[in-house]
Wavefront OBJ file of the C-alpha trace (Angstrom):
o trace
v 0.012 0.014 0.023
v 1.401 3.402 -0.957
v 2.136 6.059 1.553
v -0.514 8.275 0.027
v -3.161 5.611 0.571
v -1.975 5.038 4.158
v -2.160 8.785 4.733
v -5.606 8.870 3.256
v -6.797 6.132 5.570
v -5.318 7.679 8.685
v -6.746 11.210 8.492
v -10.439 10.248 8.478
v -9.701 7.846 11.361
v -8.252 10.629 13.392
v -11.290 12.789 12.405
v -13.681 10.151 13.673
v -11.986 10.073 17.131
v -12.250 13.832 17.475
v -15.928 13.911 18.601
v -15.209 11.332 21.328
v -12.300 13.415 22.581
v -14.541 16.556 22.503
v -17.274 14.799 24.422
v -14.755 13.678 27.069
v -13.487 17.273 27.357
v -17.066 18.560 27.681
v -17.746 16.102 30.484
v -14.668 17.213 32.270
v -15.601 20.814 31.724
v -19.049 20.146 33.216
v -17.475 18.358 36.171
v -15.121 21.205 36.952
v -17.883 23.751 36.332
v -20.188 21.993 38.759
v -17.355 21.930 41.291
v -16.860 25.686 40.971
v -20.633 26.336 41.228
v -20.982 24.038 44.220
v -18.170 25.752 46.054
v -19.646 29.199 45.299
v -23.041 28.040 46.575
v -21.374 26.733 49.718
v -19.597 30.063 50.154
v -22.954 31.873 49.743
v -24.579 29.541 52.309
v -21.714 30.250 54.712
v -22.015 33.982 54.359
v -25.777 33.856 54.765
v -25.529 31.689 57.884
v -22.952 34.008 59.497
v -25.133 36.979 58.752
v -28.208 35.233 60.252
v -26.156 34.182 63.286
v -24.937 37.668 63.964
v -28.421 39.015 63.521
v -29.721 36.462 65.975
v -27.106 37.424 68.580
v -28.049 41.084 68.271
v -31.823 40.423 68.424
v -31.641 38.053 71.353
v -29.472 40.607 73.224
v -31.991 43.214 72.386
v -34.842 41.101 73.708
v -32.994 40.451 76.960
v -32.082 44.092 77.430
v -35.747 45.013 76.869
v -36.954 42.570 79.551
v -34.357 43.557 82.091
v -35.043 47.225 81.457
v -38.737 46.767 81.900
v -38.035 44.897 85.159
v -36.015 47.845 86.405
v -38.885 50.235 85.493
v -41.377 48.053 87.310
v -39.214 48.139 90.454
v -39.135 51.944 90.301
v -42.931 52.261 90.409
v -44.313 53.858 93.555
v -46.649 50.961 94.500
v -43.720 48.580 94.363
v -41.596 50.908 96.536
v -44.344 51.201 98.972
v -44.901 47.449 99.224
v -41.169 46.849 99.665
v -40.998 49.429 102.439
v -43.880 47.800 104.284
v -42.384 44.337 103.979
v -45.386 42.804 102.293
v -43.849 40.247 99.888
v -47.201 39.323 98.354
v -48.055 42.943 97.620
v -44.604 43.459 96.121
v -45.162 40.522 93.690
v -48.563 41.760 92.686
v -47.293 45.325 92.178
v -44.387 44.262 90.045
v -46.714 42.178 87.847
v -49.249 44.967 87.481
v -49.368 46.352 83.850
v -46.638 43.900 82.845
v -48.454 41.667 80.412
v -47.315 38.130 79.923
v -45.784 37.623 83.370
v -46.683 34.142 84.496
v -45.459 34.196 88.126
v -43.708 36.461 90.606
v -42.095 35.651 93.955
v -40.184 37.449 96.596
v -37.556 35.414 98.537
v -35.170 36.483 101.327
v -31.555 36.711 100.389
v -30.562 33.582 102.240
v -32.679 31.501 99.826
v -33.126 29.043 102.700
v -36.464 27.904 101.408
v -34.991 27.204 97.910
v -31.908 25.447 99.244
v -34.020 23.209 101.438
v -35.175 21.290 98.362
v -32.977 22.514 95.493
v -34.003 19.754 93.087
v -37.636 20.647 93.526
v -37.044 24.357 93.446
v -34.778 24.034 90.387
v -31.112 24.456 90.133
v -31.349 26.812 87.183
v -33.649 29.087 89.123
v -31.248 29.043 92.099
v -28.407 29.960 89.791
v -30.386 32.870 88.402
v -31.162 34.248 91.872
v -27.573 33.963 92.995
v -26.373 35.580 89.784
v -28.754 38.507 90.231
v -27.703 39.127 93.822
v -24.073 38.938 92.896
v -24.534 41.369 89.983
v -26.715 43.732 92.010
v -29.016 44.457 89.064
v -31.854 42.724 87.116
v -30.638 39.590 85.393
v -32.250 37.178 82.833
v -31.666 33.492 82.265
v -33.502 30.550 80.695
v -34.755 28.432 83.573
v -36.892 25.278 84.040
v -39.996 26.278 85.897
v -43.539 25.003 85.767
v -42.381 21.787 84.091
v -40.888 23.408 81.021
v -38.290 25.984 79.980
v -39.143 29.651 80.778
v -37.389 32.953 80.683
v -36.662 33.865 84.303
v -35.702 37.289 85.587
v -34.436 38.195 89.045
v -33.374 41.398 90.800
v -32.059 42.155 94.321
v -34.231 44.366 96.513
v -34.588 45.491 100.131
v -37.718 44.145 101.765
v -38.384 46.330 104.820
v -34.661 47.045 104.888
v -33.568 43.430 104.592
v -31.878 41.909 101.511
v -34.248 39.947 99.279
v -34.666 38.985 95.643
v -37.607 39.103 93.320
v -38.097 36.353 90.742
v -40.260 36.739 87.622
v -41.314 33.955 85.210
v -41.893 34.857 81.546
v -42.889 32.714 78.625
v -39.957 31.539 76.489
v -41.452 33.201 73.428
v -39.828 36.385 74.646
v -36.628 34.946 73.144
v -37.758 32.342 70.662
v -39.955 34.782 68.663
v -36.765 36.563 67.629
v -35.964 33.667 65.300
v -39.242 33.962 63.391
v -37.958 37.064 61.599
v -34.486 35.608 60.790
v -33.980 34.139 57.335
v -31.293 31.509 57.626
v -30.266 28.963 54.942
v -32.492 25.916 55.081
v -29.535 23.572 54.450
v -27.647 24.884 57.477
v -28.415 24.888 61.214
v -29.092 27.881 63.425
v -30.142 27.718 67.093
v -30.072 29.242 70.531
v -28.524 27.331 73.341
v -27.868 27.611 77.051
v -25.383 25.053 78.144
v -26.268 21.825 76.318
v -30.021 22.741 76.047
v -31.210 23.919 72.604
v -33.895 26.464 73.203
v -34.918 27.010 69.594
v -33.537 25.800 66.266
v -34.022 26.387 62.515
v -32.842 24.630 59.378
v -31.282 21.167 59.225
v -31.598 19.757 62.765
v -29.249 16.857 61.800
v -26.390 19.341 61.982
v -27.203 20.509 65.475
v -24.869 18.168 67.353
v -21.744 19.900 66.102
v -23.136 23.369 65.864
v -20.784 24.963 68.447
v -18.043 25.379 65.822
v -19.536 28.724 64.658
v -21.200 29.718 67.950
v -21.245 33.265 69.286
v -22.128 34.245 72.835
v -25.053 36.606 73.628
v -23.210 39.035 75.860
v -22.723 37.606 79.337
v -26.125 36.017 79.504
v -24.853 32.463 79.253
v -26.806 32.068 76.005
v -25.111 31.503 72.667
v -26.319 31.381 69.114
v -25.037 28.254 67.464
v -24.624 27.582 63.775
v -23.332 24.796 61.537
v -22.884 24.364 57.841
v -23.387 21.096 55.881
v -20.232 19.169 55.032
v -18.312 21.010 52.305
v -17.558 19.258 49.094
v -13.805 19.664 48.326
v -12.973 20.926 44.828
v -11.647 18.523 42.184
v -7.864 18.087 42.562
v -8.082 20.339 45.545
v -8.858 23.408 43.359
v -10.871 26.286 44.671
v -13.888 27.770 42.866
v -11.997 30.241 40.678
v -9.323 27.742 39.515
v -12.028 25.172 38.912
v -13.976 27.678 36.802
v -10.920 28.519 34.806
v -10.196 24.860 34.072
v -13.832 24.332 33.055
v -13.663 27.258 30.559
v -10.393 26.056 29.080
v -11.731 22.506 28.678
v -14.927 23.835 27.120
v -13.026 26.030 24.684
v -10.768 23.192 23.675
v -13.701 20.883 22.992
v -15.397 23.517 20.820
v -12.217 24.185 18.912
v -11.840 20.471 18.203
v -15.411 20.177 16.949
v -15.302 23.317 14.859
v -11.780 22.550 13.528
v -12.794 19.069 12.401
v -15.857 20.214 10.589
v -13.786 22.756 8.608
v -11.126 20.153 7.711
v -13.755 17.678 6.528
v -15.097 20.330 4.217
v -11.748 20.573 2.367
v -11.965 18.799 -1.107
v -8.856 16.694 -0.660
v -10.032 15.345 2.724
v -13.529 14.677 1.365
v -11.991 12.651 -1.499
v -9.654 10.719 0.711
v -12.447 9.993 3.145
v -14.654 8.650 0.380
v -11.865 6.310 -0.881
v -11.054 5.086 2.637
v -11.391 1.355 3.343
v -14.063 1.594 6.002
v -17.336 0.001 6.882
v -19.318 3.297 6.398
v -19.790 6.694 7.922
v -19.998 7.256 11.666
v -23.258 8.347 13.251
v -21.993 11.925 13.526
v -21.057 11.970 9.820
v -24.385 10.488 8.787
v -26.270 13.187 10.657
v -24.083 15.871 9.097
v -24.662 14.534 5.573
v -28.383 13.868 5.871
v -29.915 15.377 9.007
v -33.245 13.769 9.930
v -36.125 15.641 11.453
v -36.448 15.064 15.184
v -39.869 14.687 16.792
v -41.141 17.466 19.008
v -40.640 16.827 22.680
v -41.773 18.385 25.885
v -38.473 20.254 26.074
v -38.745 21.880 22.666
v -38.271 25.586 22.440
v -41.285 27.669 23.451
v -41.291 29.249 20.017
v -41.835 25.812 18.413
v -44.807 24.974 20.641
v -48.406 25.691 19.693
v -49.669 28.763 21.601
v -51.046 28.086 25.098
v -54.742 28.228 25.539
v -56.133 30.828 27.984
v -58.388 29.606 30.754
v -62.146 30.105 30.299
v -63.135 33.559 31.520
v -59.686 35.115 30.891
v -61.285 37.720 28.578
v -63.251 39.081 31.569
v -60.054 40.001 33.354
v -59.483 43.668 32.744
v -55.965 45.171 32.635
v -57.029 48.305 34.522
v -57.327 46.435 37.863
v -53.573 45.591 37.850
v -52.257 48.735 39.416
v -48.857 49.992 40.625
v -49.060 48.593 44.156
v -51.799 46.014 44.127
v -54.777 44.614 42.217
v -57.961 46.594 42.832
v -61.310 46.937 41.200
v -65.063 47.603 41.548
v -67.187 44.620 42.482
v -69.414 43.316 39.779
v -68.033 45.329 36.839
v -64.296 44.670 37.276
v -63.998 42.035 39.998
v -65.852 38.892 40.771
v -65.307 35.362 41.946
v -64.194 33.919 38.572
v -61.697 36.769 38.089
v -60.420 36.170 41.636
v -59.899 32.484 40.863
v -57.825 33.281 37.779
v -55.785 35.788 39.774
v -55.178 33.153 42.415
v -54.100 30.680 39.790
v -51.689 33.294 38.261
v -50.221 34.109 41.697
v -49.844 30.333 42.370
v -48.190 29.795 39.001
v -45.643 32.531 39.707
v -44.938 30.962 43.112
v -44.470 27.548 41.487
v -42.061 29.126 39.018
v -39.982 30.323 41.971
v -40.145 26.977 43.713
v -42.600 28.218 46.387
v -45.716 26.426 47.671
v -46.908 27.824 51.020
v -49.046 30.959 51.084
v -51.095 32.749 53.735
v -54.462 34.285 52.766
v -56.485 36.766 54.858
v -59.179 39.254 54.195
v -60.543 42.570 55.540
v -64.075 43.225 56.686
v -65.625 44.057 53.340
v -68.869 42.248 52.487
v -67.359 40.744 49.363
v -64.349 39.427 51.283
v -65.476 35.871 52.000
v -66.491 35.188 48.374
v -63.394 36.665 46.823
v -61.103 35.008 49.402
v -62.674 31.587 48.740
v -62.303 32.083 44.991
v -58.656 33.241 45.314
v -57.875 30.159 47.458
v -59.441 27.930 44.774
v -57.052 29.373 42.189
v -54.032 29.082 44.408
v -54.767 25.423 45.224
v -55.412 24.703 41.530
v -51.854 25.834 40.822
v -50.639 23.427 43.495
v -50.086 25.850 46.379
v -50.650 24.921 50.012
v -52.853 27.595 51.537
v -53.147 28.754 55.151
v -56.368 30.709 55.567
v -56.299 33.050 58.609
v -59.777 34.432 57.955
v -60.694 38.058 58.638
v -57.553 40.016 59.733
v -55.916 43.366 59.068
v -53.410 43.387 56.216
v -50.373 43.709 58.565
v -51.537 40.622 60.403
v -51.519 38.791 57.091
v -47.978 39.981 56.534
v -47.061 38.950 60.070
v -48.579 35.475 59.522
v -46.326 34.893 56.504
v -43.327 35.313 58.867
v -44.860 33.685 61.911
v -46.060 30.617 59.999
v -42.928 30.602 57.868
v -44.845 30.698 54.602
v -42.847 33.587 53.056
v -45.788 34.429 50.735
v -49.222 35.950 51.374
v -52.204 37.552 49.777
v -54.440 40.077 51.641
v -57.889 40.364 50.090
v -58.580 44.054 50.767
v -59.853 47.242 49.241
v -57.631 49.180 51.618
v -59.057 52.704 52.222
v -61.285 52.657 49.142
v -65.159 52.824 49.127
v -67.245 49.751 50.008
v -67.813 48.617 46.410
v -64.055 48.120 45.881
v -61.937 45.149 46.733
v -58.571 43.824 45.674
v -55.383 41.949 46.519
v -52.090 42.857 48.096
v -49.521 40.272 47.205
v -46.201 39.114 48.714
v -44.268 36.309 46.967
v -41.074 34.975 48.613
v -40.886 38.005 50.897
v -41.123 40.556 48.058
v -44.240 42.797 47.732
v -45.336 42.778 44.088
v -45.535 46.147 42.268
v -45.274 47.601 38.799
v -44.210 45.070 36.241
v -44.465 42.070 38.615
v -48.178 42.834 38.969
v -48.866 43.353 35.277
v -47.041 40.121 34.610
v -49.854 38.346 36.427
v -52.297 39.782 33.903
v -50.021 38.618 31.040
v -49.996 35.127 32.529
v -53.755 34.947 32.495
v -54.138 36.240 28.952
v -51.363 34.070 27.575
v -52.610 30.961 29.261
v -49.466 30.471 31.277
v -51.302 29.107 34.269
v -50.210 26.156 36.279
v -52.615 23.276 36.812
v -51.311 20.857 39.337
v -51.995 17.139 39.118
v -53.521 17.351 42.623
v -54.810 20.438 44.419
v -52.759 22.078 47.157
v -53.799 21.608 50.745
v -55.893 24.018 52.811
v -55.804 24.713 56.545
v -57.328 27.349 58.833
v -55.253 29.137 61.441
v -55.924 31.849 64.057
v -52.977 34.250 64.384
v -54.385 37.466 65.865
v -53.588 36.386 69.451
v -50.013 35.473 68.347
v -49.698 38.914 66.710
v -50.896 40.770 69.807
v -48.608 38.668 72.048
v -45.603 39.237 69.802
v -46.035 42.995 70.066
v -46.927 42.967 73.776
v -43.797 40.966 74.484
v -41.714 43.771 73.039
v -43.677 46.952 73.711
v -44.928 47.934 77.161
v -45.871 51.395 78.303
v -43.953 52.952 81.125
v -47.149 54.606 82.305
v -50.761 54.123 81.254
v -52.198 56.440 78.584
v -55.928 56.932 77.794
v -56.446 56.456 74.088
v -59.448 56.721 71.743
v -59.088 54.229 68.879
v -61.118 54.906 65.694
v -61.116 52.014 63.203
v -63.792 53.559 60.947
v -65.574 50.203 61.066
v -62.610 48.614 59.226
v -61.027 45.301 60.175
v -58.485 47.060 62.449
v -61.339 47.308 64.932
v -61.096 43.573 65.561
v -57.488 43.966 66.848
v -56.663 47.546 67.867
v -58.409 47.658 71.271
v -57.006 44.231 72.262
v -53.507 45.215 71.154
v -53.404 48.619 72.820
v -54.730 47.235 76.072
v -52.130 44.478 75.940
v -49.283 47.030 75.931
v -50.788 48.915 78.853
v -53.116 51.589 77.462
v -56.677 52.380 78.551
v -58.689 52.166 75.330
v -61.978 53.866 74.357
v -63.133 52.169 71.110
v -64.781 54.282 68.390
v -66.351 52.573 65.369
v -64.426 49.384 66.147
v -67.274 47.071 65.152
v -66.355 45.681 61.778
v -68.943 46.746 59.100
v -68.082 46.506 55.433
v -70.573 49.275 54.657
v -68.455 51.784 56.675
v -71.606 53.517 57.929
v -69.985 56.256 60.077
v -67.131 57.653 57.957
v -64.755 56.567 55.277
v -61.757 54.604 56.755
v -58.996 56.862 55.486
v -57.120 58.771 58.221
v -55.163 60.840 55.815
v -58.327 62.921 55.109
v -58.910 65.393 58.003
v -62.678 65.194 57.543
v -62.602 61.561 58.581
v -61.000 62.473 61.914
v -63.695 64.916 63.111
v -65.505 62.383 65.257
v -62.202 61.211 66.736
v -61.306 64.769 67.732
v -64.639 65.184 69.514
v -64.288 61.862 71.358
v -60.772 62.692 72.587
v -61.998 65.969 73.980
v -65.138 64.429 75.553
v -63.250 61.696 77.428
v -60.202 63.889 78.175
v -58.041 61.268 76.492
v -54.305 61.661 76.036
v -54.425 60.911 72.329
v -56.617 59.690 69.518
v -55.455 57.104 66.866
v -57.237 56.192 63.662
v -56.740 53.336 61.185
v -57.627 52.849 57.559
v -59.844 50.028 56.209
v -57.222 47.281 56.428
v -55.120 48.566 59.296
v -51.839 49.351 57.551
v -52.092 53.148 58.053
v -52.152 55.398 61.097
v -53.615 58.778 61.837
v -53.141 60.746 65.123
v -54.974 63.603 66.840
v -54.008 65.299 70.146
v -56.339 66.172 73.052
v -56.536 69.775 71.868
v -57.778 68.642 68.430
v -54.625 68.999 66.376
v -53.920 66.468 63.616
v -50.358 65.254 63.669
v -49.558 64.411 60.042
v -47.496 61.313 59.298
v -44.289 63.197 58.314
v -44.070 64.712 61.796
v -44.798 61.390 63.430
v -41.922 59.986 61.376
v -39.674 62.575 63.044
v -40.597 61.138 66.451
v -40.073 57.581 65.272
v -36.695 58.493 63.655
v -35.372 60.099 66.775
v -36.243 57.015 68.813
v -34.879 54.486 66.360
v -31.662 56.450 65.869
v -30.857 56.436 69.576
v -30.279 52.663 69.164
v -29.126 52.666 65.584
v -26.876 55.723 64.983
v -26.341 56.526 61.317
v -29.286 54.316 60.214
v -31.122 55.222 57.016
v -34.626 56.652 57.240
v -36.714 56.688 54.041
v -39.640 59.109 53.429
v -41.741 59.799 50.347
v -41.865 62.955 48.247
v -44.962 64.237 50.000
v -43.224 64.660 53.371
v -42.210 67.939 55.035
v -39.001 69.646 53.966
v -38.014 69.854 57.660
v -37.803 66.047 57.954
v -34.414 65.674 56.260
v -32.753 68.133 58.633
v -34.373 66.585 61.652
v -33.079 63.138 60.717
v -29.609 64.531 60.156
v -29.634 66.332 63.509
v -30.508 63.085 65.184
v -27.579 61.237 63.536
v -29.450 59.518 60.758
v -29.246 59.250 56.981
v -32.363 60.640 55.236
v -33.489 59.449 51.828
v -36.469 60.777 49.846
v -38.190 58.196 47.632
v -41.224 57.510 45.564
v -44.684 57.187 47.029
v -46.185 53.685 47.321
v -45.965 51.039 50.075
v -44.532 48.401 47.834
v -41.950 50.797 46.323
v -40.845 51.911 49.823
v -40.513 48.332 51.045
v -38.431 47.447 48.012
v -36.142 50.462 48.688
v -35.819 49.420 52.339
v -34.677 45.959 51.285
v -32.197 47.488 48.862
v -30.703 49.979 51.350
v -31.122 48.162 54.629
v -33.031 51.160 56.130
v -34.303 50.677 59.681
v -37.348 52.923 59.299
v -39.547 54.440 56.578
v -42.798 56.351 56.351
v -45.192 57.924 53.916
v -47.369 60.940 54.185
v -50.420 58.798 53.790
v -49.803 57.147 57.174
v -47.847 54.034 56.220
v -44.972 53.361 58.640
v -42.395 50.652 58.134
v -40.294 49.491 61.038
v -37.423 47.099 60.433
v -35.940 47.768 63.855
v -37.670 45.343 66.260
v -40.254 44.441 63.528
v -40.336 42.953 60.070
v -40.156 45.958 57.786
v -43.725 45.923 56.401
v -46.191 48.738 56.788
v -48.329 48.295 59.934
v -50.541 51.005 61.348
v -51.361 48.977 64.481
v -47.699 48.390 65.357
v -46.885 52.008 64.619
v -49.533 53.031 67.128
v -47.964 50.814 69.706
v -44.544 52.230 69.097
v -45.891 55.779 69.241
v -47.544 55.183 72.647
v -44.315 53.545 73.882
v -42.366 56.714 73.019
v -44.897 59.054 74.520
v -45.222 57.039 77.748
v -41.458 57.352 78.265
v -41.726 61.151 78.455
v -42.835 63.096 81.521
v -44.617 65.652 79.385
v -48.103 65.251 78.122
v -48.327 63.638 74.642
v -49.636 66.885 73.186
v -46.613 68.747 74.476
v -44.174 66.158 73.056
v -45.855 66.305 69.611
v -45.988 70.090 69.658
v -42.226 70.248 70.038
v -41.740 68.681 66.576
v -40.680 71.142 63.853
v -43.697 72.389 61.894
v -44.553 74.676 59.049
v -47.574 76.097 57.291
v -48.794 73.357 54.999
v -51.784 71.941 53.123
v -53.132 68.432 53.506
v -52.883 66.156 50.482
v -54.869 67.765 47.644
v -56.397 65.883 44.731
v -57.379 67.154 41.289
v -59.564 64.766 39.361
v -58.559 64.203 35.704
v -59.643 61.913 32.886
v -58.828 58.219 33.399
v -55.336 57.349 32.178
v -54.229 60.919 31.529
v -52.592 61.849 34.833
v -49.071 60.560 34.025
v -48.900 62.391 30.684
v -50.034 65.569 32.268
v -47.426 65.430 34.977
v -44.755 64.647 32.333
v -45.643 67.909 30.563
v -45.359 69.897 33.770
v -41.992 68.262 34.549
v -40.721 69.156 31.012
v -41.886 72.753 31.479
v -40.261 73.113 34.930
v -36.910 72.049 33.570
v -36.754 74.818 31.024
v -34.110 77.450 31.778
v -36.569 80.339 32.114
v -39.383 78.461 33.907
v -41.100 79.724 37.039
v -39.312 76.883 38.881
v -35.824 78.092 37.913
v -35.023 79.236 41.490
v -35.990 75.893 43.044
v -34.226 72.605 43.637
v -36.127 70.147 41.342
v -36.757 66.486 42.100
v -38.437 64.288 39.478
v -38.200 60.811 41.192
v -42.019 60.883 41.508
v -43.710 63.698 39.691
v -42.397 67.210 40.245
v -41.215 68.464 43.661
v -39.829 71.988 43.715
v -38.002 73.068 46.908
v -37.635 76.819 47.215
v -35.706 78.568 49.985
v -38.897 79.230 51.925
v -41.083 76.227 51.055
v -41.866 73.607 48.480
v -44.641 72.241 46.288
v -45.405 68.857 44.714
v -47.543 67.519 41.923
v -47.513 63.791 41.104
v -49.768 61.384 39.270
v -51.619 58.921 41.475
v -50.850 55.263 40.595
v -54.181 54.101 41.914
v -56.855 56.592 40.842
v -57.198 59.153 38.006
v -56.135 62.148 40.073
v -53.180 64.519 40.386
v -51.907 64.641 43.952
v -50.505 67.953 45.272
v -49.163 69.237 48.559
v -47.628 72.516 49.589
v -45.537 73.751 52.547
v -43.840 77.054 53.442
v -42.461 79.054 56.294
v -45.474 81.454 56.256
v -48.796 81.959 54.543
v -47.447 84.417 52.012
v -44.788 82.001 50.804
v -47.353 79.214 50.703
v -49.693 81.206 48.471
v -46.832 82.214 46.169
v -45.714 78.586 45.667
v -49.325 77.441 45.146
v -49.687 80.144 42.514
v -46.626 78.929 40.606
v -48.137 75.361 40.453
v -51.594 76.655 39.689
v -50.351 78.570 36.649
v -48.501 75.476 35.279
v -51.461 73.243 35.818
v -53.902 75.520 34.058
v -51.680 75.425 31.012
v -51.754 71.605 30.904
v -55.255 70.607 32.083
v -58.376 70.960 29.986
v -60.238 74.204 30.200
v -62.682 74.284 33.081
v -60.800 71.815 35.267
v -61.498 72.579 38.958
v -58.237 72.819 40.882
v -59.649 73.428 44.373
v -56.679 75.305 45.791
l 1 2 3 4 5 6 7 8 9 10 11 12 13 14 15 16 17 18 19 20 21 22 23 24 25 26 27 28 29 30 31 32 33 34 35 36 37 38 39 40 41 42 43 44 45 46 47 48 49 50 51 52 53 54 55 56 57 58 59 60 61 62 63 64 65 66 67 68 69 70 71 72 73 74 75 76 77 78 79 80 81 82 83 84 85 86 87 88 89 90 91 92 93 94 95 96 97 98 99 100 101 102 103 104 105 106 107 108 109 110 111 112 113 114 115 116 117 118 119 120 121 122 123 124 125 126 127 128 129 130 131 132 133 134 135 136 137 138 139 140 141 142 143 144 145 146 147 148 149 150 151 152 153 154 155 156 157 158 159 160 161 162 163 164 165 166 167 168 169 170 171 172 173 174 175 176 177 178 179 180 181 182 183 184 185 186 187 188 189 190 191 192 193 194 195 196 197 198 199 200 201 202 203 204 205 206 207 208 209 210 211 212 213 214 215 216 217 218 219 220 221 222 223 224 225 226 227 228 229 230 231 232 233 234 235 236 237 238 239 240 241 242 243 244 245 246 247 248 249 250 251 252 253 254 255 256 257 258 259 260 261 262 263 264 265 266 267 268 269 270 271 272 273 274 275 276 277 278 279 280 281 282 283 284 285 286 287 288 289 290 291 292 293 294 295 296 297 298 299 300 301 302 303 304 305 306 307 308 309 310 311 312 313 314 315 316 317 318 319 320 321 322 323 324 325 326 327 328 329 330 331 332 333 334 335 336 337 338 339 340 341 342 343 344 345 346 347 348 349 350 351 352 353 354 355 356 357 358 359 360 361 362 363 364 365 366 367 368 369 370 371 372 373 374 375 376 377 378 379 380 381 382 383 384 385 386 387 388 389 390 391 392 393 394 395 396 397 398 399 400 401 402 403 404 405 406 407 408 409 410 411 412 413 414 415 416 417 418 419 420 421 422 423 424 425 426 427 428 429 430 431 432 433 434 435 436 437 438 439 440 441 442 443 444 445 446 447 448 449 450 451 452 453 454 455 456 457 458 459 460 461 462 463 464 465 466 467 468 469 470 471 472 473 474 475 476 477 478 479 480 481 482 483 484 485 486 487 488 489 490 491 492 493 494 495 496 497 498 499 500 501 502 503 504 505 506 507 508 509 510 511 512 513 514 515 516 517 518 519 520 521 522 523 524 525 526 527 528 529 530 531 532 533 534 535 536 537 538 539 540 541 542 543 544 545 546 547 548 549 550 551 552 553 554 555 556 557 558 559 560 561 562 563 564 565 566 567 568 569 570 571 572 573 574 575 576 577 578 579 580 581 582 583 584 585 586 587 588 589 590 591 592 593 594 595 596 597 598 599 600 601 602 603 604 605 606 607 608 609 610 611 612 613 614 615 616 617 618 619 620 621 622 623 624 625 626 627 628 629 630 631 632 633 634 635 636 637 638 639 640 641 642 643 644 645 646 647 648 649 650 651 652 653 654 655 656 657 658 659 660 661 662 663 664 665 666 667 668 669 670 671 672 673 674 675 676 677 678 679 680 681 682 683 684 685 686 687 688 689 690 691 692 693 694 695 696 697 698 699 700 701 702 703 704 705 706 707 708 709 710 711 712 713 714 715 716 717 718 719 720 721 722 723 724 725 726 727 728 729 730 731 732 733 734 735 736 737 738 739 740 741 742 743 744 745 746 747 748 749 750 751 752 753 754 755 756 757 758 759 760 761 762 763 764 765 766 767 768 769 770 771 772 773 774 775 776 777 778 779 780 781 782 783
């Protein structure tokens, strides 16, 4: 055989081996790539666990400090001092417990602890240790003890009983500490827990890892508690390589494989090689060569590209779902014409489909007190279950309680069926998926899912269970917030669902409550449940004066907004309340960020700065503010509408009920009357929120025209500092004005503030002139 023939036989043989080599290289590339990805994921889990651990340490310490501080305050009360001076141990115990909700038991023992040491096993060694520790420290001390047959949080403090050394013991429920872990998001594959000695008080994640969890433990101060953590066993990288070297090797192997495949194909296309390959003494072409020469059509499979699939079929009734109900912050519509049970079912199915796409199943559903609530809630649940979601129905509850339940029950997702502060013929849905409140495009994507037929239908329906969480919600807040002195409060729920919770909650924290319109009635027969409108607070002002109450608080229809009036009839708008909240939060979190919306007073930024905080103005909208809080890590946020968002000591969602509790806590700490404290806050001449009705769908275009005009060099706004993050806000040296498009109704929203009436009228005039140039002739401005 000639050399040429030999050469001709060898080249195709080498070519046929090339795909095998390329496949081997691709497998190796995938192996190294998986190793790199796995190591990166392990690194992310480690970082997340350490962050959760450190957060737990801080939160547990904060909970302990709060309890010991409260103990000290109770001991300083006059009835307690009087009982101690008289030597009446029983009266001392009763006086200490008075107004301290949640206390299970109180005892006063002489400093010798003779009674306890007589039968130490019966009394409890851990309790003895606590009492000894408190007397040695000379101050209130906390420790987890076994009492009443199960673990409890014990507190002890040394006192003088009729001049003789003694010690007071208080027994608290363990939830004072364990509830801290409800709000901590730790990796599910790792272990996080709280321990005292060898006893695990609470744990999260993979409990199999708990035995060796002390490796990453951190102590909680000098309390004897420690937060323990443990990661799953790490997978070592191939050949001992780390994630970056493994990734580099994977890329090099992948590139080599691709070069082999592409290079072989080009060589086989050369005429000489094709001729030699045809003359080669072989049994026939390889499978790869056969496919290249005569590719056969492949049957369609379930994994074919979406573009090759026939279009999905929309569910029956999808045409009745109107795009206009999918708004910026929630889904909302008029009963009968825009929203009914069949529409609610499709919305539930769309929400469930989105949850399934994110690998989520559990969802909490609650509803406000509207008459249409039960029907829409049931229909929504039907859709969620149809998509395969497991539903926890908490029944009638304020929206913040629904949010709370998603944390408390560890669902992570929830839907509140609520029309918020809108008229009785409205209803809608506020949606949280995986901890993120839907807004903007994520809400309109639900509409697209329905219209495009991209709705999940599970082989079997998801489960359904009913739970009551209002008592847990009240207890969680009462465990953290207790008033230093009682305050008389009038609570106006406007017949909204907040009336089912507000009196119970405020009494639990130590307030005397006079309920006003707290019977839930979806017709709202007395006044509209919107505390941002001063007209809706008139009855509250009268009731506060009639009963000589310290303060009046009002809530909107679903309880996520707060309004406040003083005993002299003044309305304290939300931006000034935010000043008070900011000053309090910043005492414990110096430098923390505080977010406020574009409708808030111009004096708020300076006030936050003076109290050591970092102010940030942002767009209006509860979901937009929550998203910004998550992005920036802000501890506090508020909107002019009365939404307050506490991350410090709470979960970061808007909650009018919790905000009321925090407000009363702050006011009860001051010796002055609440009216005096609130009057001290910086103020200016201002208008309430003003609304100009416009044609449906035109408000954004009209505001855009005003913004464009204001940015011209010779405009009437040339001397102002312009902000366009949400409409047009113009800050002059002596005041400011705002016009923005509502994202929920066809109105323009305006507000003005100035140092005096003359400046206020001048600024209003500038805006009035610009509006008249843009709005249709005859539009009533009303200011």
